[in-house]
C-alpha positions as CSV (number, residue, x, y, z in Angstrom):
1,X,109.8,-151.7,68.7
2,X,109.7,-155.1,69.4
3,X,106.5,-156.7,71.6
4,X,107.4,-159.2,74.4
5,X,103.8,-159.5,74.9
6,X,101.1,-158.9,72.6
7,X,100.4,-155.0,72.6
8,X,98.4,-152.4,71.0
9,X,100.1,-149.3,69.6
10,X,99.3,-146.5,67.5
11,X,102.4,-144.5,66.3
12,X,101.2,-141.0,64.5
13,X,102.2,-137.9,63.3
14,X,101.3,-134.5,65.2
15,X,99.0,-133.9,62.6
16,X,97.5,-137.0,63.1
17,X,98.6,-139.3,60.3
18,X,98.8,-142.8,61.2
19,X,102.4,-145.1,60.8
20,X,101.1,-147.7,62.0
21,X,98.1,-148.7,64.3
22,X,97.4,-152.5,65.3
23,X,98.2,-155.2,67.6
24,X,101.7,-156.6,67.6
25,X,102.2,-160.3,68.3
26,X,104.9,-161.4,70.5
27,X,108.4,-160.8,69.1
28,X,106.9,-159.2,66.3
29,X,108.7,-155.7,65.4
30,X,107.7,-152.5,63.5
31,X,110.4,-149.8,62.4
32,X,109.7,-146.2,62.9
33,X,110.1,-145.1,59.2
34,X,113.1,-142.5,58.9
35,X,111.2,-140.0,57.2
36,X,108.5,-140.1,59.8
37,X,108.2,-136.4,61.3
38,X,107.8,-135.8,65.1
39,X,106.5,-139.5,65.5
40,X,104.9,-140.3,68.7
41,X,103.0,-143.5,70.1
42,X,99.8,-144.3,71.9
43,X,99.7,-147.2,73.8
44,X,98.1,-148.8,77.2
45,X,101.2,-151.2,77.5
46,X,104.6,-149.6,76.8
47,X,106.1,-152.2,79.4
48,X,105.1,-154.8,76.8
49,X,107.5,-153.0,74.0
50,X,111.4,-153.3,73.8
51,X,112.4,-150.5,72.0
52,X,116.2,-150.1,70.6
53,X,117.5,-147.7,68.0
54,X,120.7,-148.5,65.8
55,X,120.9,-152.0,68.1
56,X,121.1,-150.0,71.0
57,X,118.3,-150.7,74.0
58,X,116.4,-147.6,74.9
59,X,114.8,-147.0,78.6
60,X,111.3,-148.1,78.7
61,X,108.8,-146.2,77.3
62,X,106.3,-146.6,80.6
63,X,105.5,-148.8,83.2
64,X,102.3,-151.4,82.8
65,X,100.1,-149.0,85.1
66,X,99.4,-146.4,82.7
67,X,99.0,-145.7,79.0
68,X,101.2,-143.6,77.4
69,X,100.6,-140.7,74.7
70,X,102.1,-138.1,72.8
71,X,105.4,-139.7,73.7
72,X,108.3,-138.6,70.9
73,X,109.9,-141.9,69.3
74,X,111.9,-140.4,66.4
75,X,115.7,-141.6,66.6
76,X,116.9,-138.7,68.1
77,X,114.0,-138.3,70.8
78,X,114.8,-141.8,72.0
79,X,118.4,-142.0,72.2
80,X,118.0,-138.9,73.9
81,X,115.8,-140.8,76.8
82,X,117.0,-140.9,80.5
83,X,116.1,-144.2,82.5
84,X,113.6,-143.7,85.2
85,X,115.2,-144.2,88.9
86,X,113.0,-147.2,89.2
87,X,114.5,-148.8,86.2
88,X,118.3,-148.6,87.3
89,X,119.6,-151.9,89.9
90,X,120.9,-150.9,93.2
91,X,124.2,-150.1,93.1
92,X,124.8,-150.8,89.3
93,X,127.4,-148.5,87.9
94,X,127.4,-146.0,91.6
95,X,129.8,-143.9,91.3
96,X,133.0,-144.4,93.1
97,X,132.1,-147.4,95.0
98,X,133.5,-151.0,94.8
99,X,137.2,-152.0,95.0
100,X,139.5,-152.4,92.1
101,X,141.7,-155.9,92.1
Protein backbone atom coordinates (compact mmCIF):
# COMPACT_ATOMS: atom_id res chain seq x y z
CA UNK A 1 0.00 0.00 0.00
CA UNK A 2 1.45 3.31 -1.08
CA UNK A 3 0.06 6.68 -0.05
CA UNK A 4 -0.78 8.93 -3.00
CA UNK A 5 -1.69 11.58 -0.41
CA UNK A 6 -1.13 11.67 3.34
CA UNK A 7 -3.37 9.04 4.90
CA UNK A 8 -4.04 7.58 8.34
CA UNK A 9 -4.79 3.89 8.47
CA UNK A 10 -4.89 0.91 10.78
CA UNK A 11 -4.11 -2.62 9.60
CA UNK A 12 -5.27 -5.25 12.07
CA UNK A 13 -6.19 -8.89 12.53
CA UNK A 14 -9.68 -10.07 13.60
CA UNK A 15 -8.45 -10.65 17.17
CA UNK A 16 -7.57 -6.94 17.41
CA UNK A 17 -3.81 -7.32 16.95
CA UNK A 18 -2.53 -4.15 15.24
CA UNK A 19 -0.08 -4.69 12.41
CA UNK A 20 0.18 -0.97 11.65
CA UNK A 21 -1.47 2.18 12.92
CA UNK A 22 -0.38 5.62 11.86
CA UNK A 23 -0.07 8.13 9.07
CA UNK A 24 1.67 7.42 5.81
CA UNK A 25 3.18 10.46 4.12
CA UNK A 26 2.76 10.83 0.37
CA UNK A 27 4.81 8.14 -1.44
CA UNK A 28 5.39 6.21 1.81
CA UNK A 29 4.49 2.51 1.71
CA UNK A 30 3.41 -0.25 4.05
CA UNK A 31 3.55 -3.95 3.18
CA UNK A 32 1.10 -6.25 4.92
CA UNK A 33 3.13 -9.11 6.43
CA UNK A 34 2.77 -12.37 4.49
CA UNK A 35 2.09 -14.25 7.73
CA UNK A 36 -0.73 -11.93 8.85
CA UNK A 37 -3.96 -13.79 9.68
CA UNK A 38 -6.96 -12.32 7.84
CA UNK A 39 -5.65 -8.71 7.93
CA UNK A 40 -8.15 -5.88 7.53
CA UNK A 41 -7.96 -2.10 7.11
CA UNK A 42 -9.62 0.92 8.70
CA UNK A 43 -9.11 4.31 7.04
CA UNK A 44 -11.08 7.43 6.31
CA UNK A 45 -9.24 8.05 3.04
CA UNK A 46 -9.20 4.83 1.00
CA UNK A 47 -8.80 6.94 -2.15
CA UNK A 48 -5.39 8.08 -0.86
CA UNK A 49 -3.95 4.56 -1.15
CA UNK A 50 -2.57 2.85 -4.23
CA UNK A 51 -2.64 -0.89 -3.58
CA UNK A 52 -0.60 -3.49 -5.43
CA UNK A 53 0.03 -7.20 -4.96
CA UNK A 54 3.17 -8.52 -6.63
CA UNK A 55 3.26 -5.42 -8.83
CA UNK A 56 -0.36 -5.88 -9.95
CA UNK A 57 -2.58 -2.83 -9.35
CA UNK A 58 -5.68 -3.53 -7.26
CA UNK A 59 -8.99 -1.64 -7.68
CA UNK A 60 -9.46 1.16 -5.11
CA UNK A 61 -10.50 0.05 -1.64
CA UNK A 62 -13.13 2.81 -1.48
CA UNK A 63 -13.91 6.42 -2.25
CA UNK A 64 -13.02 9.62 -0.44
CA UNK A 65 -16.59 10.06 0.75
CA UNK A 66 -16.66 7.20 3.22
CA UNK A 67 -14.61 5.54 5.92
CA UNK A 68 -13.90 1.87 5.36
CA UNK A 69 -13.36 -0.71 8.08
CA UNK A 70 -13.09 -4.48 8.25
CA UNK A 71 -12.06 -4.59 4.57
CA UNK A 72 -9.84 -7.66 4.00
CA UNK A 73 -6.34 -6.82 2.76
CA UNK A 74 -4.66 -10.23 2.49
CA UNK A 75 -3.04 -10.85 -0.89
CA UNK A 76 -5.77 -13.37 -1.80
CA UNK A 77 -8.59 -11.00 -0.80
CA UNK A 78 -7.06 -8.09 -2.70
CA UNK A 79 -6.47 -10.15 -5.85
CA UNK A 80 -10.13 -11.26 -5.73
CA UNK A 81 -11.41 -7.65 -5.74
CA UNK A 82 -13.40 -6.55 -8.77
CA UNK A 83 -13.49 -2.92 -9.89
CA UNK A 84 -16.60 -0.98 -8.95
CA UNK A 85 -18.66 0.12 -12.00
CA UNK A 86 -17.64 3.74 -11.32
CA UNK A 87 -13.97 2.71 -11.54
CA UNK A 88 -14.30 1.46 -15.12
CA UNK A 89 -13.81 4.05 -17.83
CA UNK A 90 -16.68 4.21 -20.33
CA UNK A 91 -15.88 2.18 -23.43
CA UNK A 92 -12.81 0.53 -21.91
CA UNK A 93 -12.54 -3.09 -23.00
CA UNK A 94 -16.21 -3.30 -23.95
CA UNK A 95 -16.81 -6.81 -25.25
CA UNK A 96 -17.70 -6.96 -28.91
CA UNK A 97 -17.20 -3.25 -29.55
CA UNK A 98 -14.80 -1.53 -31.89
CA UNK A 99 -13.44 -2.59 -35.24
CA UNK A 100 -10.23 -4.25 -36.25
CA UNK A 101 -7.85 -3.04 -38.83
